[in-house]
C-alpha positions as CSV (number, residue, x, y, z in Angstrom):
1,M,0.1,0.0,0.0
2,T,1.3,3.4,-0.9
3,N,0.8,6.4,1.2
4,V,-2.5,8.2,1.0
5,K,-2.7,12.0,1.1
6,I,-5.7,13.7,-0.6
7,E,-6.3,17.4,-0.8
8,T,-9.6,19.0,-1.6
9,K,-10.6,22.6,-1.6
10,R,-11.0,22.8,2.1
11,L,-9.5,19.6,3.5
12,I,-6.5,17.3,3.8
13,I,-7.1,13.5,4.2
14,T,-4.1,11.7,5.4
15,E,-2.8,8.7,7.4
16,F,-2.2,9.0,11.1
17,D,1.3,10.1,12.1
18,M,3.3,10.3,15.3
19,S,1.5,13.3,16.5
20,M,-2.0,12.0,15.9
21,A,-2.6,9.1,18.1
22,E,-1.5,7.3,21.4
23,S,1.2,4.8,20.7
24,I,-0.8,1.6,20.9
25,Y,-3.6,2.8,18.6
26,R,-1.1,4.3,16.3
27,E,1.0,1.2,16.0
28,S,-2.2,-0.8,15.2
29,L,-3.2,1.7,12.5
30,M,0.3,1.7,10.9
31,G,0.1,-2.1,10.7
32,C,-3.2,-1.9,8.9
33,Y,-1.8,0.6,6.3
34,A,1.2,-1.8,5.7
35,S,-0.9,-4.9,5.4
36,G,-3.9,-3.5,3.6
37,E,-6.2,-5.6,5.9
38,G,-8.0,-2.7,7.4
39,P,-9.7,-0.9,9.0
40,M,-8.1,1.9,6.9
41,V,-8.6,4.9,8.9
42,Y,-7.6,8.4,7.8
43,H,-7.6,11.8,9.6
44,V,-9.6,14.7,8.1
45,L,-7.9,18.0,8.6
46,L,-8.7,21.6,7.7
47,K,-6.0,23.2,5.5
48,D,-4.7,24.9,8.7
49,G,-4.0,21.5,10.3
50,T,-7.0,21.4,12.6
51,Y,-8.3,17.8,13.1
52,I,-12.0,17.6,12.5
53,G,-12.7,13.9,12.1
54,Y,-11.9,10.8,10.1
55,V,-12.9,8.6,7.1
56,Q,-12.4,4.9,7.0
57,A,-12.8,1.7,5.0
58,V,-13.7,-1.3,7.1
59,P,-13.3,-4.9,5.8
60,F,-15.7,-7.9,6.4
61,D,-15.1,-11.6,6.4
62,D,-16.9,-12.0,3.1
63,G,-14.5,-9.8,1.3
64,T,-16.7,-6.7,1.1
65,W,-15.7,-3.2,2.5
66,E,-17.8,-0.6,4.1
67,I,-17.3,3.2,4.3
68,G,-17.3,5.0,7.7
69,Y,-16.8,8.5,8.8
70,H,-17.1,11.0,11.6
71,I,-16.9,14.8,11.8
72,G,-16.8,16.5,15.1
73,V,-19.9,18.2,16.3
74,N,-18.3,21.8,15.9
75,Y,-17.7,21.1,12.2
76,T,-21.0,19.5,11.1
77,K,-23.6,21.1,8.7
78,Q,-20.8,22.6,6.6
79,G,-20.5,19.9,3.9
80,Y,-17.1,18.5,5.3
81,A,-18.4,14.9,5.5
82,T,-19.6,14.9,1.8
83,E,-16.3,16.6,0.7
84,A,-14.2,14.1,2.5
85,V,-16.0,11.0,1.5
86,T,-16.3,12.1,-2.1
87,A,-12.6,12.6,-2.4
88,F,-11.6,9.4,-0.3
89,L,-13.8,6.9,-2.1
90,P,-12.0,6.6,-5.5
91,V,-8.6,6.8,-4.0
92,I,-9.0,4.1,-1.3
93,M,-11.0,1.8,-3.6
94,K,-8.1,1.8,-6.2
95,Q,-5.6,1.2,-3.3
96,L,-7.7,-1.8,-2.1
97,S,-8.3,-3.0,-5.7
98,I,-12.2,-3.1,-5.2
99,T,-14.9,-1.8,-7.5
100,E,-17.6,-1.3,-4.9
101,I,-18.0,-0.3,-1.3
102,R,-21.0,-0.5,1.0
103,G,-22.6,2.0,3.4
104,I,-25.1,1.7,6.1
105,C,-26.9,4.2,8.3
106,L,-30.1,4.6,10.3
107,A,-33.0,5.7,8.2
108,D,-33.8,8.6,10.4
109,N,-30.2,9.9,10.3
110,L,-31.0,12.4,7.7
111,A,-27.6,13.9,7.7
112,A,-26.0,10.5,7.0
113,V,-28.7,9.8,4.3
114,K,-27.7,13.1,2.5
115,V,-24.1,12.3,2.7
116,M,-24.6,8.9,1.0
117,E,-26.8,10.3,-1.7
118,R,-24.6,13.4,-2.4
119,C,-21.6,11.1,-2.7
120,G,-23.2,8.9,-5.3
121,F,-24.2,5.9,-3.2
122,I,-27.3,3.8,-4.4
123,C,-29.8,2.7,-1.9
124,L,-30.2,-1.1,-1.9
125,Y,-32.4,-1.6,1.1
126,D,-34.7,0.5,3.3
127,G,-36.3,-1.4,6.2
128,I,-35.7,-3.2,9.4
129,G,-32.2,-4.6,10.0
130,D,-29.3,-5.1,12.4
131,Y,-27.5,-1.9,13.3
132,Q,-24.7,-2.2,15.9
133,G,-26.4,-5.3,17.4
134,E,-30.0,-3.9,17.5
135,E,-33.0,-4.3,15.1
136,Q,-33.7,-0.8,13.7
137,K,-34.9,0.9,10.6
138,I,-31.9,1.3,8.3
139,R,-30.7,2.0,4.8
140,K,-28.0,0.1,3.0
141,Y,-26.1,1.6,0.2
142,V,-23.5,0.7,-2.4
143,Y,-21.1,2.8,-4.3
144,Y,-19.3,1.7,-7.5
145,L,-16.2,3.1,-9.2
146,S,-17.1,4.8,-12.3
147,P,-17.1,2.8,-15.5
148,K,-14.1,4.8,-16.8
149,E,-12.1,4.3,-13.6
150,I,-12.7,0.5,-13.7
151,V,-11.7,0.2,-17.4
152,V,-8.5,2.3,-16.8
153,K,-7.5,0.2,-13.8
154,F,-8.4,-3.0,-15.8
155,F,-5.6,-2.0,-18.3
156,E,-3.1,-1.0,-15.5
157,D,-3.6,-4.0,-13.3
158,G,-4.3,-6.6,-16.0
159,Y,-1.4,-5.9,-18.3
160,T,1.2,-3.9,-16.4
161,N,0.9,-4.9,-12.7
162,H,-0.4,-8.6,-13.3
163,N,-3.0,-8.1,-10.4
164,Y,-5.2,-10.9,-11.5
165,D,-7.2,-10.8,-8.3
166,F,-8.5,-7.4,-9.3
167,I,-9.3,-8.7,-12.8
168,M,-11.5,-11.4,-11.2
169,T,-13.2,-8.7,-9.1
170,C,-13.8,-6.1,-11.8
171,M,-15.1,-8.5,-14.4
172,A,-18.4,-10.4,-14.2
173,E,-18.3,-14.2,-13.8
174,N,-20.1,-14.4,-17.1
175,Y,-18.1,-11.8,-18.9
176,I,-18.3,-12.0,-22.7
177,D,-15.4,-11.0,-25.0
178,N,-16.7,-10.3,-28.5
179,S,-13.2,-10.2,-30.0
180,P,-11.4,-13.2,-31.5
181,A,-10.1,-14.1,-28.1
182,A,-13.7,-15.0,-27.2
183,A,-13.4,-15.2,-23.4
184,R,-16.6,-16.4,-21.7
185,S,-15.8,-15.6,-18.1
186,N,-13.5,-13.6,-15.9
187,A,-11.4,-16.7,-15.4
188,D,-11.0,-16.9,-19.2
189,A,-10.1,-13.2,-19.3
190,V,-7.3,-13.9,-16.7
191,G,-6.1,-16.7,-18.9
192,I,-5.8,-14.6,-21.9
193,L,-3.9,-11.8,-19.9
194,K,-1.5,-14.5,-18.7
195,I,-0.8,-15.6,-22.3
196,V,-0.2,-12.1,-23.3
197,A,2.2,-11.7,-20.3
198,D,4.2,-14.7,-21.6
199,Q,4.4,-13.3,-25.1
200,F,5.4,-9.8,-24.2
201,S,7.6,-9.0,-21.1
202,N,7.9,-5.6,-19.5
203,L,4.5,-4.8,-21.1
204,T,3.1,-1.5,-20.3
205,V,-0.2,0.1,-21.5
206,K,-1.0,3.7,-21.9
207,V,-4.6,4.8,-22.3
208,L,-4.4,7.5,-24.8
209,D,-8.2,8.2,-25.1
210,V,-11.1,7.2,-23.0
211,F,-14.7,8.1,-23.4
212,A,-17.5,6.9,-21.2
213,E,-21.3,7.3,-21.4
214,D,-24.2,5.3,-19.9
215,G,-22.0,2.4,-18.9
216,M,-20.2,2.1,-22.1
217,V,-16.5,3.0,-22.3
218,A,-14.4,3.4,-25.5
219,T,-10.7,3.4,-25.4
220,R,-7.6,3.9,-27.6
221,V,-4.6,2.2,-26.0
222,L,-0.9,2.0,-26.7
223,Y,0.9,-1.3,-25.9
224,D,4.6,-1.3,-25.4
225,G,6.7,-4.5,-24.6
226,I,9.4,-7.0,-25.5
227,H,8.6,-10.0,-27.6
228,S,9.7,-12.7,-25.2
229,G,7.4,-15.7,-26.1
230,T,5.8,-17.3,-29.1
231,C,3.1,-15.0,-30.6
232,M,1.2,-15.7,-33.8
233,G,3.5,-18.6,-34.5
234,V,6.6,-16.4,-34.3
235,P,9.1,-17.5,-31.6
236,A,10.6,-14.9,-29.2
237,T,12.7,-12.3,-31.0
238,G,13.5,-10.0,-28.2
239,K,12.2,-7.1,-30.3
240,H,10.7,-4.0,-28.7
241,I,7.1,-3.9,-30.1
242,T,4.5,-1.1,-29.8
243,F,1.0,-1.0,-31.3
244,E,-2.4,0.6,-30.7
245,A,-5.7,-1.0,-30.2
246,L,-9.3,0.2,-30.0
247,E,-11.3,-1.6,-27.2
248,N,-14.8,-0.9,-26.0
249,F,-16.4,-2.1,-22.7
250,K,-19.8,-2.4,-21.1
251,V,-19.8,-1.9,-17.3
252,E,-22.7,-2.7,-15.1
253,K,-22.8,-2.3,-11.3
254,G,-19.1,-2.1,-10.9
255,K,-18.4,-5.0,-13.3
256,I,-17.1,-5.3,-16.9
257,T,-19.8,-7.6,-18.4
258,E,-18.8,-7.4,-22.1
259,S,-16.2,-6.1,-24.4
260,W,-15.4,-5.5,-28.2
261,G,-11.9,-5.0,-29.4
262,Y,-9.5,-6.2,-32.1
263,W,-5.7,-5.9,-32.0
264,P,-4.0,-5.0,-35.3
265,D,-2.9,-8.6,-35.8
266,K,-1.4,-8.0,-39.3
267,E,0.6,-5.0,-38.0
268,I,1.9,-7.0,-35.1
269,E,2.8,-10.0,-37.2
270,E,4.7,-7.8,-39.6
271,K,6.6,-6.2,-36.9
272,L,7.5,-9.6,-35.3
273,K,8.7,-10.9,-38.6
274,S,10.5,-7.9,-39.8
275,Q,14.4,-7.9,-40.0
């Protein structure tokens, strides 16, 4: 996990440091930052350094995460909670390699309800449920990374970082690839990425253009790597290869469900065979 420091117009969101907590609590938090196991708790400060509260991501045994926050009573009703949570969500979710995060609050806690809705959470349930060990009227929410953010992270983690756990998370189990690769699941997609990793070492991708609307994401991507394994019947040449591809994705509820894309096979083959 890399250090998190987020600045907004009025706030700084950062990890606890030596001046922020008693030693035992501080050491516990530092261990969470290093391991990525959570809870991931971050201070919310005004730009002058005044501590006003915290935001956190809390893990559960089923692999899901939940957002939490607290703003001191002297600083409520000024939009700080919304500002902090809005800035924190995409950053911590990318750090944790998750595409969705949950939220829960009492239904009559109108301030919390407003924060959830203003931050882009979607209400999944409004009714009686367990809240801190008691049956109460609650609201359960979910927040998804934007389709554009999910697709960009797919390229970064799938091709460059080889973070296949994230690929399994960001793609639907019944994912459909409409390209010649013809994957029919997220596991198939990981298999294809591993084949590409064997064909091209030191592979990096750069998203040159990305456009998103109504869950559809269109990209133009530059691939750059070393031909280190058999590709298109051509044994490894050690050549430095670059090429561009156009790929489109459909994203629903935080998952890539379908894609369309064709690599310039003829161009790649010509580059591999050229003297």
